[in-house]
Backbone as ProteinMPNN parsed JSONL, in Angstrom:
{"seq_chain_A": "MGYPTKVQLIQRQDSQQWYINFPAPLAQAMEFEKGEVIEWVIQDKHTLVLQRREKRRTESAGGQAKKKR", "coords_chain_A": {"N_chain_A": [[13.47, 39.45, -1.35], [12.832, 40.013, 2.015], [10.758, 39.103, 4.875], [10.308, 40.498, 7.736], [9.54, 39.174, 10.916], [8.075, 38.99, 14.093], [8.928, 37.038, 16.939], [6.738, 35.443, 19.082], [5.825, 34.974, 22.499], [3.99, 33.096, 24.76], [3.49, 32.861, 28.069], [2.624, 30.51, 30.413], [1.429, 29.179, 33.53], [2.54, 26.585, 33.842], [3.863, 26.115, 31.46], [5.344, 27.113, 28.29], [4.572, 28.732, 25.236], [5.599, 29.198, 21.98], [5.348, 31.317, 19.161], [5.339, 31.853, 15.662], [4.209, 33.779, 13.167], [3.082, 33.362, 9.83], [3.655, 35.473, 7.12], [1.117, 36.423, 4.837], [1.794, 36.694, 2.003], [4.008, 34.932, 1.781], [2.935, 32.422, 2.511], [1.047, 32.138, 0.466], [2.72, 32.131, -1.795], [4.05, 29.746, -1.374], [1.966, 28.056, -1.661], [0.544, 26.872, 0.473], [-1.716, 24.684, 2.161], [-4.669, 24.513, 4.139], [-4.268, 22.787, 7.152], [-2.092, 21.37, 6.282], [0.857, 19.475, 6.843], [3.936, 20.483, 8.038], [7.509, 20.703, 8.522], [9.93, 21.785, 10.834], [13.385, 22.34, 10.641], [16.451, 22.506, 12.25], [19.14, 24.079, 11.027], [21.473, 25.502, 11.667], [22.602, 27.722, 14.312], [21.609, 30.102, 13.31], [19.904, 29.575, 11.287], [16.828, 28.357, 10.387], [15.014, 25.901, 8.89], [12.16, 25.439, 6.964], [10.199, 22.82, 5.864], [8.227, 20.826, 3.63], [6.694, 17.807, 4.605], [6.012, 15.81, 2.87], [6.446, 15.343, -0.625], [4.711, 17.283, -3.025], [2.217, 16.255, -5.344], [2.448, 16.654, -8.885], [0.943, 18.249, -11.72], [2.021, 18.46, -14.26], [5.106, 18.289, -16.149], [6.002, 20.791, -15.78], [5.824, 21.418, -13.131], [3.655, 22.436, -11.655], [1.534, 22.577, -8.883], [-0.93, 20.178, -7.959], [-4.308, 20.92, -7.533], [-6.518, 20.479, -4.802], [-9.901, 19.411, -4.596]], "CA_chain_A": [[12.83, 40.314, -0.378], [12.541, 39.329, 3.26], [9.566, 39.477, 5.634], [10.601, 40.466, 9.174], [8.434, 38.657, 11.721], [8.423, 38.897, 15.513], [8.661, 35.802, 17.664], [5.854, 35.727, 20.214], [5.886, 34.007, 23.593], [2.9, 33.094, 25.734], [3.924, 32.125, 29.252], [1.575, 30.022, 31.299], [1.968, 28.744, 34.811], [3.332, 25.356, 33.726], [4.447, 25.913, 30.135], [5.555, 28.237, 27.387], [4.26, 28.473, 23.839], [6.248, 30.147, 21.085], [4.613, 31.451, 17.904], [5.843, 32.637, 14.546], [3.146, 33.857, 12.168], [3.512, 33.433, 8.438], [3.05, 36.527, 6.31], [0.267, 35.867, 3.782], [2.46, 36.51, 0.703], [4.847, 33.723, 1.812], [2.055, 31.251, 2.501], [0.466, 32.04, -0.869], [3.777, 31.746, -2.733], [4.333, 28.331, -1.129], [0.71, 27.337, -1.909], [0.172, 26.065, 1.625], [-3.125, 24.35, 2.306], [-5.11, 24.38, 5.524], [-4.047, 21.469, 7.731], [-0.889, 20.743, 5.737], [1.894, 19.227, 7.844], [5.267, 20.947, 7.663], [8.505, 20.312, 9.516], [11.021, 22.727, 11.069], [14.683, 21.68, 10.796], [17.498, 23.44, 12.665], [20.351, 23.91, 10.217], [22.503, 26.001, 12.576], [22.029, 28.686, 15.269], [21.061, 31.255, 12.611], [19.082, 29.146, 10.157], [15.749, 27.425, 10.649], [14.473, 25.539, 7.585], [10.801, 24.907, 6.964], [10.027, 21.982, 4.686], [7.063, 19.939, 3.584], [7.053, 16.436, 4.97], [5.819, 14.98, 1.677], [6.466, 16.101, -1.873], [3.379, 17.441, -3.607], [2.047, 15.718, -6.691], [2.4, 17.703, -9.896], [0.09, 17.966, -12.869], [2.814, 18.351, -15.481], [6.547, 18.408, -15.941], [6.249, 22.175, -15.418], [5.927, 21.507, -11.688], [2.549, 23.118, -10.995], [0.905, 21.702, -7.885], [-2.298, 19.76, -8.209], [-5.26, 21.512, -6.597], [-7.525, 19.589, -4.24], [-11.263, 19.93, -4.741]], "C_chain_A": [[12.491, 39.497, 0.865], [11.273, 39.848, 3.912], [9.893, 39.383, 7.115], [9.348, 40.061, 9.967], [8.895, 38.547, 13.168], [8.069, 37.523, 16.065], [7.832, 36.176, 18.879], [5.955, 34.609, 21.242], [4.671, 34.193, 24.491], [3.362, 32.225, 26.893], [2.716, 31.773, 30.097], [2.241, 29.524, 32.569], [2.924, 27.555, 34.66], [4.03, 25.177, 32.382], [4.662, 27.231, 29.395], [5.136, 27.807, 25.987], [4.859, 29.586, 23.001], [5.511, 30.137, 19.758], [5.399, 32.273, 16.901], [4.741, 32.617, 13.497], [3.73, 33.989, 10.775], [2.864, 34.615, 7.756], [2.277, 35.889, 5.141], [0.988, 35.715, 2.443], [3.365, 35.273, 0.659], [3.998, 32.46, 1.731], [1.434, 31.047, 1.115], [1.506, 31.597, -1.882], [4.128, 30.266, -2.596], [3.131, 27.439, -1.402], [0.376, 26.374, -0.767], [-1.325, 25.823, 1.62], [-3.442, 24.194, 3.786], [-4.897, 22.946, 5.996], [-2.811, 20.753, 7.213], [0.164, 20.605, 6.834], [3.234, 19.669, 7.268], [6.223, 20.576, 8.781], [9.583, 21.391, 9.609], [12.298, 21.931, 11.288], [15.708, 22.742, 11.174], [18.742, 23.123, 11.851], [21.575, 24.359, 11.012], [21.841, 27.048, 13.466], [21.385, 29.9, 14.618], [20.083, 30.876, 11.505], [18.091, 28.068, 10.578], [15.066, 27.166, 9.307], [13.08, 24.951, 7.763], [10.645, 24.069, 5.71], [8.755, 21.16, 4.793], [7.533, 18.535, 3.932], [6.931, 15.501, 3.779], [5.876, 15.87, 0.454], [5.057, 16.143, -2.423], [3.356, 16.824, -4.99], [1.977, 16.879, -7.674], [1.537, 17.268, -11.069], [0.914, 17.718, -14.118], [4.283, 18.445, -15.14], [6.921, 19.831, -15.55], [6.269, 22.409, -13.926], [4.801, 22.243, -10.997], [1.837, 22.128, -10.094], [-0.534, 21.403, -8.261], [-3.201, 20.337, -7.146], [-6.236, 20.457, -6.106], [-8.889, 20.231, -4.404], [-12.089, 19.672, -3.516]], "O_chain_A": [[11.925, 38.409, 0.762], [10.77, 40.911, 3.546], [9.773, 38.308, 7.703], [8.248, 40.55, 9.71], [9.994, 38.059, 13.433], [7.051, 36.93, 15.706], [8.17, 37.102, 19.615], [6.147, 33.444, 20.894], [4.365, 35.304, 24.924], [3.595, 31.026, 26.74], [1.901, 32.627, 30.445], [3.467, 29.46, 32.661], [3.988, 27.527, 35.278], [4.724, 24.18, 32.183], [4.221, 28.297, 29.824], [5.324, 26.653, 25.602], [4.653, 30.768, 23.276], [5.096, 29.082, 19.28], [6.04, 33.263, 17.252], [4.379, 31.553, 12.994], [4.749, 34.651, 10.573], [1.642, 34.756, 7.802], [2.746, 34.924, 4.537], [0.812, 34.688, 1.788], [3.478, 34.632, -0.385], [4.308, 31.542, 0.972], [1.311, 29.915, 0.647], [1.21, 30.77, -2.745], [4.463, 29.61, -3.581], [3.246, 26.213, -1.38], [-0.018, 25.229, -0.992], [-2.102, 26.647, 1.137], [-2.591, 23.795, 4.58], [-5.298, 22.0, 5.318], [-2.508, 19.644, 7.655], [0.341, 21.507, 7.652], [3.613, 19.281, 6.163], [5.795, 20.18, 9.865], [10.091, 21.857, 8.589], [12.299, 20.953, 12.035], [15.823, 23.763, 10.497], [19.322, 22.044, 11.97], [22.596, 23.672, 11.027], [20.628, 27.241, 13.381], [20.686, 30.658, 15.29], [19.499, 31.747, 10.861], [18.476, 27.005, 11.064], [14.594, 28.1, 8.659], [12.858, 24.08, 8.604], [10.924, 24.544, 4.609], [8.277, 20.844, 5.882], [8.644, 18.136, 3.584], [7.658, 14.513, 3.684], [5.414, 17.011, 0.482], [4.301, 15.179, -2.309], [4.348, 16.864, -5.718], [1.5, 17.96, -7.331], [1.416, 16.081, -11.37], [0.564, 16.873, -14.943], [4.656, 18.655, -13.986], [8.019, 20.069, -15.048], [6.682, 23.478, -13.477], [4.963, 22.646, -9.845], [1.569, 20.991, -10.483], [-1.252, 22.246, -8.799], [-2.884, 20.249, -5.959], [-6.726, 19.64, -6.886], [-9.017, 21.455, -4.355], [-13.261, 20.045, -3.472]]}, "name": "protein", "num_of_chains": 1, "seq": "MGYPTKVQLIQRQDSQQWYINFPAPLAQAMEFEKGEVIEWVIQDKHTLVLQRREKRRTESAGGQAKKKR"}
């Protein structure tokens, strides 16, 4: 299932800022944390890949992410 999202542009006198908001179900499924650093990679003109810069530690071989307290 996809989540259509509009690209937003804010034009200022000297610059432009582009925004893409993450739908909450995607952020929750990825278990993003506030302040986490991610990286956008251009694969081709139709594909933009979002990836974590660092692999997350896991609690078990089952691959569940460790929760910060």
